[in-house]
RODRENRO-491333 format. One line per field, with one value per residue: x, y, z of N, C-alpha, C in turn; chain. Coordinates in pm, 1 decimal. Layout:
# RODRENRO-491333
n.x c(X|...) .
n.y c(Y|...) .
n.z c(Z|...) .
ca.x c(X|...) .
ca.y c(Y|...) .
ca.z c(Z|...) .
c.x c(X|...) .
c.y c(Y|...) .
c.z c(Z|...) .
doti c(A|...) .
This chain:
# RODRENRO-491333
n.x c(98.2|18.6|222.1|154.1|-81.1|-299.8|-410.3|-629.6|-721.6|-951.7|-1045.7|-1288.7|-1402.6|-1667.9|-1791.2|-2088.1|-2239.2|-2331.0|-2474.6|-2588.6|-2907.3|-2893.6|-2856.5|-2589.1|-2561.6|-2355.5|-2100.3|-1972.2|-1736.2|-1609.8|-1414.6|-1317.9|-1058.2|-944.5|-668.8|-567.4|-303.3|-254.4|-201.9|62.5|165.3|75.1|-189.2|-467.4|-706.7|-934.7|-1144.4|-1385.4|-1506.8|-1724.1|-1791.1|-1818.0|-1988.5|-2206.4|-2269.5|-2233.1|-2385.8|-2540.4|-2700.7|-2902.4|-3067.0|-3295.3|-3501.4|-3679.3|-3644.1|-3557.2|-3276.6|-3160.1|-2906.0|-2802.3|-2457.5|-2319.1|-2111.2|-2045.8|-1768.1|-1630.2|-1352.8|-1121.1|-819.5|-574.6|-244.0|-117.5|138.2|514.2|690.5|742.9|1040.4|1083.7|1192.4|1045.9|1148.9|1165.0|1353.5|1479.9|1511.7|1691.0|1898.7|1945.0|2018.7|2273.3|2410.9) .
n.y c(-105.3|240.0|514.7|550.1|451.0|158.7|-156.6|-421.1|-773.7|-1024.6|-1299.6|-1560.5|-1887.0|-2101.8|-2417.6|-2640.6|-2647.9|-2852.6|-2805.6|-2933.7|-2853.4|-2660.2|-2592.7|-2455.4|-2317.3|-2333.7|-2079.8|-1805.3|-1537.9|-1242.9|-964.6|-628.8|-363.9|-41.0|196.1|529.2|737.3|1090.5|1417.5|1485.6|1216.6|1227.7|1183.6|933.8|798.9|578.5|331.2|69.4|-262.4|-502.9|-829.8|-855.5|-983.9|-1032.7|-1298.3|-1374.5|-1452.9|-1500.3|-1769.5|-1978.3|-2259.5|-2382.7|-2549.2|-2362.4|-2140.9|-1943.7|-1748.6|-1493.9|-1283.3|-1022.8|-912.9|-720.4|-443.6|-129.5|109.0|399.2|589.7|857.4|916.6|1092.3|1157.6|1323.5|1532.9|1437.9|1231.3|906.1|675.5|380.1|208.9|269.1|468.1|812.0|1026.6|1245.0|1149.5|937.9|1085.2|1253.5|1071.1|950.9|1142.5) .
n.z c(13.6|-19.7|127.0|467.9|458.4|587.7|604.0|696.0|711.3|880.0|992.4|1118.4|1209.5|1376.1|1432.4|1480.9|1772.9|2056.4|2372.3|2673.5|2694.3|2454.8|2125.3|1925.4|1646.7|1343.2|1266.4|1132.6|1029.7|850.0|852.4|809.6|789.3|733.9|791.8|763.0|760.4|946.3|980.2|1035.4|1045.4|1324.5|1390.6|1291.2|1063.8|1088.6|930.1|998.0|930.0|1062.2|1032.0|723.1|508.3|618.0|731.7|987.6|1314.1|1575.7|1684.5|1886.0|1996.2|2215.3|2438.8|2536.6|2399.4|2102.5|1992.7|1812.4|1725.5|1523.5|1377.1|1220.4|1216.6|1152.5|1193.9|1259.3|1273.8|1474.3|1558.6|1766.0|1858.7|2136.6|2248.2|2307.9|2080.2|2180.7|2141.1|1975.4|2142.0|2385.3|2547.9|2569.3|2376.4|2513.6|2778.3|2719.6|2675.6|2881.2|3093.0|2977.0|3036.5) .
ca.x c(-13.3|103.9|263.5|6.8|-204.9|-235.4|-530.4|-615.6|-858.9|-925.7|-1189.0|-1323.2|-1546.4|-1692.7|-1879.6|-2215.1|-2190.5|-2450.0|-2446.2|-2704.8|-3030.6|-2888.3|-2766.6|-2556.4|-2533.5|-2219.2|-2120.0|-1835.5|-1737.3|-1480.7|-1406.8|-1178.6|-1050.1|-824.0|-609.2|-462.6|-219.7|-281.3|-149.0|202.9|172.4|3.0|-322.9|-512.1|-868.4|-968.2|-1261.7|-1373.3|-1643.9|-1696.7|-1907.3|-1855.3|-2050.1|-2328.7|-2252.3|-2190.7|-2468.9|-2535.3|-2827.3|-2899.9|-3165.6|-3314.1|-3637.0|-3761.3|-3609.3|-3497.1|-3262.1|-3080.3|-2832.0|-2693.7|-2348.0|-2239.7|-2090.7|-1939.5|-1677.8|-1543.2|-1280.3|-1037.8|-733.5|-466.4|-120.6|-66.9|252.2|616.3|678.0|845.0|1086.8|1036.6|1234.0|952.0|1211.0|1174.9|1499.2|1543.9|1537.6|1804.8|2049.8|1977.1|2093.3|2399.9|2533.4) .
ca.y c(-12.4|366.4|547.8|639.8|378.0|40.3|-222.4|-563.2|-850.7|-1136.4|-1408.0|-1679.5|-1998.3|-2201.0|-2511.0|-2661.6|-2687.0|-2871.5|-2775.3|-2985.2|-2824.0|-2544.9|-2603.7|-2311.3|-2309.6|-2289.5|-1933.2|-1726.1|-1386.0|-1180.7|-860.7|-547.8|-240.6|35.3|310.6|641.4|845.7|1214.7|1535.2|1444.1|1082.6|1217.9|1128.3|847.2|787.4|409.1|270.6|-86.7|-305.7|-618.4|-910.6|-794.3|-1021.2|-1066.1|-1406.5|-1390.1|-1456.3|-1570.7|-1815.4|-2087.0|-2284.7|-2438.0|-2621.2|-2248.7|-2001.8|-1913.4|-1602.2|-1443.6|-1176.7|-988.3|-882.0|-659.3|-329.1|-3.8|198.2|536.3|656.6|953.2|897.9|1171.0|1160.1|1455.4|1532.5|1416.2|1073.4|792.3|604.8|224.6|146.4|297.2|555.5|934.1|1077.5|1345.7|1096.5|863.6|1186.1|1279.9|948.6|957.8|1253.5) .
ca.z c(-0.7|-25.9|235.1|552.3|444.5|643.9|574.2|786.9|681.8|950.8|977.5|1213.9|1190.8|1470.8|1409.5|1535.8|1914.1|2172.7|2535.9|2742.3|2650.2|2383.2|2027.6|1896.9|1523.2|1313.6|1237.9|1099.8|1008.0|773.3|873.7|718.6|807.2|673.5|827.2|703.6|890.8|878.1|1024.3|1017.8|1150.7|1474.5|1385.1|1171.9|1042.5|1069.3|854.8|1025.1|923.4|1124.3|924.9|592.8|427.4|715.7|746.1|1141.5|1394.8|1712.4|1661.4|1951.4|2015.8|2337.5|2475.5|2597.3|2333.5|1993.6|1963.1|1718.5|1734.3|1417.2|1420.2|1153.4|1258.4|1048.9|1279.0|1187.2|1412.9|1450.9|1680.6|1783.0|1963.0|2178.7|2342.8|2243.9|2032.4|2214.4|2052.4|1954.7|2260.4|2502.7|2601.2|2496.1|2354.4|2595.1|2888.0|2701.1|2669.7|3015.0|3144.4|2935.7|3064.2) .
c.x c(105.5|144.5|145.5|-69.5|-160.4|-387.3|-489.9|-752.8|-817.0|-1078.4|-1196.0|-1410.0|-1556.4|-1805.8|-1973.9|-2146.1|-2307.1|-2412.2|-2582.1|-2810.4|-3020.6|-2797.0|-2730.6|-2512.8|-2395.5|-2231.0|-1971.4|-1827.3|-1597.8|-1530.9|-1281.6|-1204.8|-923.6|-807.6|-556.2|-425.2|-254.8|-198.3|1.2|241.5|123.4|-117.8|-336.7|-669.8|-866.2|-1134.3|-1280.7|-1521.8|-1641.4|-1837.3|-1918.1|-1945.6|-2201.4|-2344.8|-2237.5|-2324.6|-2501.7|-2674.0|-2826.0|-3036.9|-3179.2|-3462.9|-3736.0|-3748.7|-3532.2|-3438.7|-3142.4|-3006.3|-2735.8|-2560.9|-2262.3|-2235.6|-1992.4|-1871.9|-1601.0|-1454.7|-1141.8|-950.5|-615.7|-374.2|-90.8|86.3|369.5|639.0|774.4|910.0|1043.5|1072.8|1163.9|1022.8|1206.3|1328.7|1554.4|1592.8|1678.5|1930.8|2040.7|2056.2|2249.3|2500.5|2577.1) .
c.y c(116.7|414.0|624.8|521.8|207.2|-16.9|-390.9|-629.7|-1002.2|-1199.8|-1517.2|-1760.9|-2056.6|-2324.4|-2548.6|-2699.6|-2732.2|-2850.3|-2815.3|-2942.7|-2731.5|-2642.3|-2484.5|-2336.2|-2275.0|-2136.1|-1916.1|-1584.9|-1347.9|-1044.4|-787.9|-431.0|-182.2|169.5|415.4|738.6|976.5|1304.1|1514.7|1349.4|1114.8|1208.5|1015.5|879.7|655.7|398.7|131.7|-142.7|-435.3|-685.9|-851.2|-859.9|-1069.2|-1198.3|-1465.8|-1396.6|-1563.4|-1648.0|-1925.6|-2108.9|-2379.2|-2459.4|-2497.2|-2179.8|-2002.0|-1770.8|-1603.5|-1299.7|-1131.6|-901.4|-767.3|-480.0|-225.8|88.8|309.0|597.3|788.8|948.2|1017.1|1151.9|1304.1|1406.4|1476.0|1250.8|1005.3|712.8|466.3|167.1|175.1|414.3|689.2|959.8|1176.8|1258.5|989.1|971.2|1223.8|1168.9|922.5|1045.4|1232.4) .
c.z c(21.3|91.4|344.2|545.0|504.1|645.8|687.9|729.7|772.1|945.7|1090.2|1172.8|1346.5|1420.3|1523.5|1658.6|2018.8|2318.1|2609.1|2659.3|2513.7|2273.4|1959.7|1748.2|1458.0|1261.7|1234.2|1067.9|908.4|809.9|835.6|771.4|739.4|743.8|754.7|788.9|848.8|999.7|1085.2|1096.1|1294.6|1471.5|1284.2|1187.1|1014.9|1019.6|889.3|985.8|958.4|1046.1|827.5|509.5|504.8|723.4|888.6|1201.1|1499.0|1729.6|1753.5|1966.1|2161.1|2364.1|2504.1|2476.0|2231.3|1987.2|1869.7|1736.8|1615.6|1448.2|1347.1|1222.0|1179.6|1175.4|1191.7|1304.0|1372.8|1580.5|1632.5|1900.2|2003.5|2271.0|2243.8|2209.3|2093.0|2129.8|2042.6|2070.9|2396.7|2577.1|2519.8|2495.4|2441.9|2738.9|2851.9|2715.8|2827.5|3091.2|3113.2|2965.3|3207.6) .
doti c(A|A|A|A|A|A|A|A|A|A|A|A|A|A|A|A|A|A|A|A|A|A|A|A|A|A|A|A|A|A|A|A|A|A|A|A|A|A|A|A|A|A|A|A|A|A|A|A|A|A|A|A|A|A|A|A|A|A|A|A|A|A|A|A|A|A|A|A|A|A|A|A|A|A|A|A|A|A|A|A|A|A|A|A|A|A|A|A|A|A|A|A|A|A|A|A|A|A|A|A|A) .
């Protein structure tokens, strides 16, 4: 991808399960997200879609109840890092210089 862009694709699957009087049907999902760094790499804008193809659901049946919960979610977020940037080692450059003196 071009500079400042990041993408992620993930998925999962669970097979049918039976717990005492409850049967949980098989289910799975495919999710995707993209992120763009902005404001001199101090901020980012992200768009995430959970259950891209609307195939994940929580469906279980027992002798008393059938329930269904849809799972698709779309999230748009903005993050901004305030303050000084800390190096990859987790120590601010000012602290490294102070200790070395």
